Backbone bond lengths (Angstrom), bond angles and torsions (degrees), N, CA, C in turn:
res aa  C-N    CA-C-N  psi(-1)  N-CA   C-N-CA  omega(-1)  CA-C   N-CA-C  phi
1 M - - - 1.454 - - 1.521 109.30 -
2 Q 1.340 116.66 133.70 1.457 120.91 179.82 1.518 110.62 -73.34
3 E 1.325 114.94 147.59 1.454 120.29 175.65 1.525 109.21 -77.94
4 T 1.326 115.85 145.58 1.458 118.47 173.93 1.516 108.11 -79.56
5 Y 1.298 115.95 159.09 1.452 122.18 -174.54 1.514 110.77 -80.60
6 E 1.304 116.66 127.09 1.460 122.30 176.12 1.518 108.29 -117.26
7 K 1.308 117.77 128.95 1.453 121.64 178.14 1.521 107.20 -134.57
8 S 1.310 117.36 119.44 1.455 120.86 -171.69 1.525 113.03 -68.70
9 D 1.330 118.32 -33.89 1.456 119.35 -174.95 1.532 113.02 -87.41
10 Q 1.297 118.76 -6.78 1.468 120.51 177.27 1.517 108.21 -150.02
11 N 1.316 115.33 127.12 1.455 119.51 179.56 1.521 108.82 -87.42
12 V 1.335 116.68 113.23 1.462 120.01 -179.04 1.518 111.68 -97.44
13 H 1.320 117.15 -3.98 1.460 120.44 -176.68 1.522 111.41 -90.23
14 G 1.306 115.70 141.41 1.446 120.92 175.21 1.513 113.47 68.09
15 T 1.325 116.40 22.32 1.460 119.65 -179.20 1.517 110.24 -107.98
16 E 1.324 114.35 164.28 1.457 120.05 177.16 1.522 108.95 -102.68
17 W 1.324 114.47 145.85 1.457 122.09 -175.72 1.522 109.76 -128.22
18 L 1.320 116.33 137.46 1.449 121.73 169.52 1.521 105.78 -87.34
19 T 1.328 116.90 121.68 1.463 119.17 -179.89 1.520 108.87 -94.41
20 L 1.326 114.12 139.91 1.453 121.42 -177.79 1.509 108.93 -138.57
21 T 1.324 115.87 159.58 1.453 119.71 179.38 1.520 110.66 -113.77
22 L 1.319 113.60 140.73 1.461 123.60 172.64 1.517 105.22 -133.96
23 G 1.310 116.65 108.88 1.459 119.66 -174.90 1.517 109.14 64.02
24 D 1.335 116.15 -129.24 1.466 121.44 -179.70 1.524 112.86 -93.15
25 E 1.323 117.61 0.21 1.466 120.75 -175.04 1.516 111.33 -103.08
26 E 1.332 113.98 154.27 1.456 121.12 177.98 1.524 108.78 -114.24
27 Y 1.321 116.26 131.08 1.449 123.02 -177.94 1.522 108.86 -120.72
28 G 1.320 115.48 160.89 1.453 121.09 175.84 1.512 110.29 -130.52
29 V 1.330 116.12 135.25 1.462 121.62 172.78 1.523 106.90 -120.64
30 A 1.324 116.19 145.09 1.462 120.94 -178.45 1.523 109.61 -58.42
31 I 1.315 115.51 128.53 1.468 120.83 -177.49 1.528 111.37 -60.69
32 L 1.329 117.04 -26.01 1.463 120.01 179.94 1.530 112.48 -66.42
33 N 1.347 117.53 -20.61 1.465 120.71 176.68 1.526 112.85 -83.78
34 V 1.334 117.05 -15.74 1.459 120.93 -172.64 1.525 110.46 -83.15
35 Q 1.328 115.11 126.11 1.460 120.84 177.72 1.527 110.12 -96.66
36 E 1.331 117.09 -45.05 1.456 121.21 177.46 1.518 110.36 -165.74
37 I 1.335 115.06 166.86 1.461 122.32 177.29 1.519 106.52 -122.44
38 R 1.339 116.17 130.87 1.463 121.58 -176.47 1.524 109.36 -132.09
39 G 1.308 115.42 156.95 1.451 119.92 170.83 1.524 109.13 -69.19
40 Y 1.339 115.89 154.17 1.463 118.91 178.91 1.521 108.85 -69.96
41 E 1.315 116.13 134.88 1.458 121.60 178.60 1.522 108.75 -132.17
42 T 1.300 115.87 165.74 1.457 121.03 179.57 1.522 109.91 -61.50
43 V 1.325 115.37 138.36 1.457 121.29 -179.74 1.523 109.30 -112.16
44 T 1.317 115.85 159.34 1.455 121.72 173.27 1.523 106.94 -87.51
45 K 1.321 116.20 117.24 1.471 120.92 -176.75 1.521 110.56 -71.87
46 I 1.320 114.68 152.36 1.456 122.20 177.75 1.517 107.81 -115.52
47 A 1.324 116.48 126.21 1.458 120.96 -178.49 1.524 111.01 -61.46
48 N 1.318 116.44 140.04 1.459 125.01 175.95 1.530 114.87 63.30
49 A 1.322 117.69 16.88 1.469 120.47 176.84 1.526 108.62 -79.07
50 P 1.324 117.84 151.33 1.470 120.00 175.11 1.533 109.94 -59.31
51 D 1.327 116.61 156.43 1.466 121.51 -176.91 1.518 113.46 -54.71
52 F 1.342 117.20 -36.95 1.459 118.98 -175.23 1.526 113.09 -72.38
53 I 1.329 118.33 -16.87 1.467 120.90 174.51 1.529 106.71 -89.62
54 K 1.325 115.25 104.12 1.466 120.71 -176.05 1.521 111.42 -71.53
55 G 1.328 117.60 -28.94 1.451 122.04 -178.26 1.512 109.97 147.43
56 V 1.329 115.59 -151.01 1.458 121.01 -179.54 1.527 109.42 -133.45
57 I 1.337 115.22 156.80 1.462 121.66 171.43 1.521 108.27 -126.63
58 N 1.322 115.52 159.22 1.452 121.61 173.97 1.519 106.91 -97.63
59 L 1.318 116.41 110.84 1.456 122.01 -177.93 1.528 108.20 -110.64
60 R 1.318 115.52 96.99 1.466 122.15 -179.80 1.536 111.69 50.64
61 G 1.347 115.19 46.70 1.453 121.19 176.39 1.524 115.09 88.62
62 E 1.320 117.97 -5.31 1.470 120.83 177.77 1.522 109.28 -107.04
63 I 1.333 116.27 133.41 1.456 121.18 178.33 1.530 107.66 -82.56
64 V 1.343 115.88 120.44 1.455 121.84 -174.20 1.524 109.46 -117.94
65 P 1.358 117.86 120.17 1.469 119.68 175.48 1.525 110.13 -70.54
66 I 1.329 116.27 142.85 1.460 122.82 -178.88 1.532 108.85 -114.59
67 I 1.340 115.35 121.65 1.460 123.16 -178.40 1.518 108.47 -109.31
68 D 1.327 117.41 129.18 1.465 120.19 174.83 1.518 107.63 -90.26
69 M 1.329 115.98 106.37 1.468 120.95 -176.42 1.522 111.54 -65.73
70 R 1.325 117.07 -26.47 1.465 119.97 179.36 1.520 109.94 -65.57
71 I 1.326 116.88 -39.56 1.462 120.84 178.32 1.537 109.48 -73.70
72 K 1.337 117.10 -41.69 1.468 120.50 179.82 1.527 110.83 -60.04
73 F 1.336 117.68 -35.09 1.458 121.66 179.07 1.522 112.86 -88.90
74 G 1.341 117.58 3.09 1.458 120.72 175.02 1.522 114.41 73.26
75 L 1.332 117.75 27.29 1.464 120.08 177.78 1.521 110.02 -77.65
76 S 1.316 116.17 145.25 1.458 119.73 177.75 1.521 109.56 -92.90
77 N 1.314 116.41 171.18 1.467 123.24 177.92 1.528 112.56 56.07
78 V 1.320 116.27 50.12 1.459 120.80 177.24 1.521 108.25 -76.24
79 T 1.332 116.02 114.29 1.459 121.07 178.88 1.517 109.29 -125.93
80 Y 1.309 115.45 153.75 1.458 122.10 179.04 1.519 107.47 -110.91
81 N 1.338 115.84 124.16 1.459 120.00 179.64 1.525 109.31 -141.27
82 A 1.319 116.41 -168.62 1.461 121.36 -176.37 1.533 112.59 -64.90
83 L 1.334 117.61 -22.90 1.462 120.67 -179.32 1.524 113.21 -87.88
84 T 1.340 117.17 -15.28 1.463 121.67 -179.09 1.528 108.78 -64.87
85 V 1.334 116.08 129.46 1.457 120.15 -178.78 1.519 110.82 -130.41
86 V 1.328 114.29 162.42 1.457 122.40 173.61 1.523 106.80 -114.45
87 I 1.315 115.21 124.98 1.461 121.04 174.43 1.519 106.65 -98.94
88 V 1.324 116.57 118.57 1.462 121.17 178.53 1.520 107.33 -88.61
89 L 1.336 115.04 123.01 1.462 122.20 -174.34 1.514 111.31 -120.27
90 N 1.319 115.94 149.81 1.450 121.96 169.87 1.521 106.10 -102.23
91 V 1.330 116.56 110.12 1.465 122.86 -176.70 1.520 108.34 -123.52
92 A 1.314 116.14 116.38 1.470 121.65 178.44 1.531 110.62 51.35
93 D 1.326 115.84 47.78 1.470 123.33 179.57 1.522 113.48 61.98
94 R 1.318 117.14 22.95 1.462 122.12 173.77 1.518 107.86 -123.17
95 I 1.306 115.83 145.50 1.457 120.99 177.57 1.531 107.25 -98.60
96 I 1.333 116.80 125.14 1.458 122.15 175.90 1.521 108.00 -134.31
97 G 1.311 115.83 157.99 1.453 120.93 174.86 1.516 109.03 -116.04
98 I 1.336 116.45 139.10 1.463 119.91 176.25 1.520 108.72 -118.77
99 V 1.332 115.59 133.84 1.459 122.09 177.99 1.520 108.09 -89.87
100 V 1.336 115.85 128.59 1.465 121.72 179.17 1.530 108.51 -133.94
101 D 1.337 115.51 165.08 1.460 120.05 -179.64 1.519 112.31 -69.27
102 G 1.310 117.53 -31.52 1.456 120.58 -179.96 1.510 111.00 -178.76
103 V 1.326 115.70 166.26 1.454 123.07 177.09 1.514 107.14 -115.99
104 S 1.338 116.56 132.76 1.466 120.43 -178.11 1.514 111.59 -91.38
105 D 1.328 116.42 -72.31 1.457 120.36 -176.87 1.516 109.80 -165.70
106 V 1.321 116.03 -177.32 1.451 122.30 174.47 1.523 106.52 -106.63
107 I 1.333 115.86 128.89 1.466 120.45 -178.84 1.525 110.00 -124.63
108 S 1.306 115.89 153.14 1.462 122.74 170.64 1.514 107.35 -108.23
109 L 1.303 116.22 135.64 1.459 121.03 177.89 1.517 108.95 -119.79
110 N 1.319 116.39 132.25 1.454 119.60 174.71 1.529 108.14 -92.54
111 P 1.334 118.48 167.36 1.470 120.83 -174.66 1.530 114.45 -54.41
112 E 1.328 117.90 -34.25 1.465 120.52 -178.67 1.531 112.29 -69.23
113 Q 1.323 117.13 -16.04 1.463 121.12 -177.95 1.529 112.77 -95.53
114 I 1.324 118.07 -0.06 1.466 121.39 -177.65 1.523 109.12 -116.33
115 R 1.315 114.94 124.97 1.466 122.27 179.61 1.520 109.47 -116.48
116 E 1.321 115.04 157.07 1.458 120.49 176.80 1.524 109.60 -66.06
117 A 1.325 116.17 143.39 1.465 120.86 176.62 1.523 108.68 -68.22
118 P 1.327 117.95 142.46 1.469 119.83 179.16 1.524 111.25 -67.61
119 E 1.315 116.16 149.47 1.467 121.54 175.47 1.518 108.94 -71.85
120 M 1.322 116.50 130.86 1.460 121.13 -179.33 1.516 112.37 -110.25
121 G 1.336 117.65 -0.68 1.454 120.65 -178.93 1.515 111.39 84.43
122 A 1.304 115.86 177.41 1.460 121.92 -175.41 1.525 112.73 -71.56
123 A 1.331 117.95 -19.46 1.461 120.81 -176.17 1.526 112.65 -70.24
124 L 1.327 117.68 -20.60 1.464 120.90 -176.17 1.520 108.94 -128.91
125 N 1.343 116.50 122.80 1.456 121.31 178.71 1.525 109.37 -80.23
126 T 1.321 116.06 112.24 1.468 120.56 178.71 1.527 110.82 -116.98
127 E 1.325 116.79 19.61 1.459 121.52 -178.81 1.526 111.96 -57.06
128 Y 1.323 117.72 -29.12 1.461 122.33 -177.21 1.527 113.12 -81.94
129 I 1.334 118.57 -5.69 1.462 121.00 179.84 1.527 108.67 -90.34
130 L 1.336 115.80 116.24 1.459 121.55 -179.65 1.524 111.78 -76.62
131 G 1.310 116.02 -31.48 1.456 120.57 -178.02 1.510 110.03 166.63
132 M 1.327 114.94 -174.68 1.463 121.52 179.84 1.522 107.58 -117.62
133 G 1.320 115.84 120.29 1.454 120.53 177.57 1.515 109.70 -92.87
134 T 1.323 116.22 139.67 1.459 120.09 177.36 1.524 108.29 -123.31
135 I 1.311 114.59 130.21 1.455 120.51 176.88 1.524 106.74 -144.38
136 D 1.327 116.36 119.22 1.463 122.67 -172.91 1.526 108.17 54.60
137 D 1.336 117.73 -125.15 1.467 121.39 179.49 1.521 112.70 -93.50
138 R 1.321 117.89 6.60 1.460 121.88 -175.27 1.525 111.62 -93.30
139 M 1.334 115.43 143.49 1.462 122.93 173.15 1.520 106.10 -118.59
140 I 1.317 116.72 121.05 1.463 121.93 -174.88 1.522 108.68 -117.66
141 I 1.326 116.32 126.40 1.458 122.64 178.84 1.531 106.92 -84.43
142 L 1.329 116.66 114.11 1.464 121.79 -177.15 1.525 109.15 -87.45
143 V 1.320 115.79 121.28 1.462 122.24 -170.59 1.523 111.19 -111.09
144 D 1.331 115.54 133.11 1.464 122.12 169.78 1.529 105.43 -89.14
145 I 1.312 116.20 98.71 1.465 120.92 -172.56 1.531 111.66 -62.72
146 A 1.332 118.02 -31.46 1.472 120.66 178.64 1.524 110.74 -65.96
147 K 1.336 117.65 -38.98 1.470 119.72 178.39 1.521 111.41 -74.72
148 L 1.329 116.67 -29.67 1.457 119.68 178.17 1.520 110.84 -65.66
149 M 1.324 116.14 -38.55 1.460 120.76 177.64 1.522 107.91 -84.35
150 S 1.312 116.05 102.28 1.467 121.15 -176.65 1.526 110.99 -68.37
151 A 1.302 115.71 168.34 1.464 120.92 177.36 1.526 110.37 -59.63
152 E 1.342 116.28 -35.92 1.466 119.51 178.69 1.528 110.47 -65.27
153 D 1.349 116.77 -41.07 1.458 120.40 177.53 1.521 110.40 -60.49
154 M 1.329 116.33 -44.97 1.462 120.39 -178.84 1.526 111.10 -63.99
155 A 1.321 117.77 -37.52 1.463 120.95 176.70 1.535 110.28 -63.48
156 L 1.331 116.65 -39.43 1.466 119.92 175.86 1.528 110.89 -61.38
157 F 1.333 116.56 -40.03 1.467 120.25 -179.98 1.518 110.51 -64.43
158 D 1.333 116.20 -41.46 1.462 120.49 179.56 1.518 110.98 -60.52
159 R 1.346 116.25 -42.07 1.464 119.74 178.30 1.519 111.02 -67.06
160 A 1.342 116.73 -35.91 1.469 120.74 -179.91 1.520 110.99 -65.65
161 A 1.324 116.05 -39.95 1.467 120.50 -178.35 1.507 110.23 -73.84
């Protein structure tokens, strides 16, 4: 029997996850980080920003950087359509928006449904993966969005705002 994933700095058990799609994969972010879900809208571009930073939007008077997770994860064929959404997240007391292909649902996972992420070696940084959630035939990659957004990314957001 596989061991369930234990992580001392973040409790992944008994929590709810917003599931989202990026390409053919399904990811989960802690619902407690989610502020709102919006349709994709035109952003104000920022000169010399990395490709994955699409720009900023004005969200009720707050300037919010918009990150395209498909580009950040190196997915090809990034297209914007009616299903493309922006998930507005509160990450480390900062508001950011992430562009994803779609949002599925909110799920609860119990400890038996969460497994440790496989080791990928030094060539691939998987520090941001909390574990793998399994529900029915689905495999959901559980993401620590704060760890995914590196200190360098956050510094870029500060300059953008």
